[in-house]
C-alpha positions in Angstrom: 23.3 -4.3 -8.1 22.5 -8.2 -8.7 24.5 -10.7 -10.7 22.5 -12.5 -13.2 23.7 -16.0 -14.4 22.3 -17.8 -17.1 21.2 -21.2 -16.6 22.5 -23.7 -19.2 20.1 -25.7 -21.5 20.4 -29.5 -21.0 20.5 -31.0 -24.5 19.5 -34.3 -23.2 16.2 -33.0 -22.1 15.2 -32.5 -25.7 12.2 -30.6 -27.0 8.8 -31.6 -27.6 6.3 -30.1 -30.1 2.7 -30.8 -30.1 -0.2 -29.6 -32.2 -2.4 -30.3 -29.3 -3.2 -27.8 -26.6 -1.3 -28.5 -23.4 -3.1 -27.5 -20.2 -1.3 -27.3 -16.8 -3.5 -27.5 -13.7 -2.3 -25.9 -10.6 -3.7 -25.1 -7.0 -2.8 -23.0 -3.9 -0.6 -25.9 -2.9 1.5 -26.2 -6.1 4.9 -25.2 -5.0 8.7 -25.9 -5.3 9.6 -28.1 -8.4 5.9 -28.3 -9.5 5.6 -24.6 -9.5 8.9 -24.2 -11.5 7.7 -26.8 -14.0 4.3 -24.9 -14.2 6.1 -21.9 -15.3 8.5 -23.4 -17.6 5.3 -25.0 -19.3 3.5 -21.7 -19.3 6.7 -19.9 -21.0 6.8 -22.7 -23.6 3.1 -22.2 -24.5 0.8 -24.2 -22.1 -2.2 -22.8 -20.7 -2.2 -22.7 -16.9 -5.5 -23.3 -15.2 -6.5 -23.5 -11.5 -5.1 -21.2 -8.7 -2.5 -19.1 -8.2 0.6 -21.2 -6.9 2.4 -20.5 -3.7 5.3 -18.6 -4.8 7.8 -20.8 -2.8 10.4 -21.5 -5.4 13.9 -20.5 -4.1 13.0 -20.3 -0.6 15.0 -21.8 2.4 18.4 -23.0 1.3 20.3 -25.3 3.8 23.7 -24.1 4.8 23.0 -20.4 3.5 24.6 -17.8 6.0 21.6 -15.6 6.0 21.6 -12.2 7.4 20.6 -10.5 10.7 17.2 -8.3 10.9 18.2 -5.3 12.4 17.0 -4.5 16.0 15.7 -8.1 16.6 18.8 -9.9 17.1 17.4 -12.7 14.5 19.1 -14.2 11.8 17.3 -15.2 8.6 18.4 -17.6 6.1 17.0 -17.6 2.8 18.1 -18.7 -0.8 20.8 -16.7 -2.6 19.0 -17.6 -5.9 16.0 -16.0 -7.6 14.6 -17.6 -10.9 13.9 -15.1 -13.7 12.0 -16.4 -16.6 12.9 -14.4 -19.8 10.9 -15.4 -22.9 12.3 -12.4 -25.0 15.9 -12.5 -24.2 15.9 -8.9 -22.4 18.2 -10.1 -19.6 22.0 -10.8 -19.8 24.6 -12.5 -17.8 26.3 -9.9 -15.6 25.6 -7.2 -13.2 22.1 -5.4 -13.4 20.2 -3.0 -11.5 18.0 -4.5 -8.8 15.3 -1.8 -8.7 15.1 -2.0 -12.6 14.6 -5.8 -12.6 12.0 -5.7 -9.7 10.1 -3.0 -11.6 10.0 -5.3 -14.7 8.9 -8.3 -13.2 6.4 -6.8 -10.8 4.5 -5.4 -13.7 0.6 -6.1 -13.3 0.9 -7.7 -10.1 3.9 -10.1 -11.0 1.5 -11.6 -13.8 3.6 -14.0 -16.1 4.3 -12.6 -19.4 5.7 -13.5 -22.9 6.7 -10.0 -23.7 9.1 -9.4 -20.8 10.9 -11.3 -18.2 9.0 -12.6 -15.1 9.5 -14.2 -11.8 7.1 -16.4 -9.7 9.1 -16.6 -6.3 7.1 -15.0 -3.3 4.4 -14.0 -5.9 3.3 -17.5 -7.4 2.3 -18.1 -11.0 -1.1 -16.6 -11.9 -3.1 -18.9 -14.0 -4.6 -17.8 -17.5 -7.9 -19.5 -16.3 -8.8 -18.9 -12.6 -10.7 -22.0 -11.0 -11.0 -22.1 -7.3 -11.0 -25.4 -5.8 -14.0 -26.3 -3.5 -14.5 -28.8 -0.8 -16.4 -30.9 -3.2 -13.6 -30.9 -5.5 -11.4 -32.2 -2.8 -13.8 -34.9 -1.9 -14.0 -36.2 -5.7 -10.4 -35.9 -6.2 -10.7 -32.8 -8.4 -12.8 -34.7 -11.1 -15.5 -31.9 -11.1 -13.0 -29.1 -11.2 -11.1 -30.7 -14.3 -14.5 -30.9 -16.1 -15.3 -27.4 -15.2 -11.8 -26.2 -16.8 -12.2 -28.3 -19.7 -15.7 -27.0 -20.5 -14.5 -23.4 -19.9 -11.4 -23.8 -22.1 -13.6 -25.4 -24.7 -15.9 -22.5 -24.7 -12.9 -20.1 -25.1 -11.5 -22.0 -28.0 -8.5 -23.1 -26.1 -9.5 -26.8 -26.6 -11.1 -28.1 -29.7 
């Protein structure tokens, strides 16, 4: 059993609505706060383009007691927190069955979903539009990749 705790909304953050499409670019190095921000923006309707993120959110936590690995004599310290995104309000504060929750969020290879809870930790955020970075993209600061993504999203009707 797991204990779910709802994170309170911060009214001082406000809300932004836009008639223009919002695109979030990610790469295989997107992690931590950038990864969580990309997931929140995706859950809010943004299109994510680029590469699957690292899946590092909620990793090592300083001061966490950790647990012993059986038979190895090693102690592992990890975060006691795990973030679930719940765009449909299916999860509730309190105790929940761990296996049922894992089955829900691991659907379709941990793909994010607007129809069910999802998680990105240890799995990463899968973009709506996959676009792998090339060596040439690294050399030009990503300009060519951004142009490719804009062209692809325009053809798909995401950008007008």
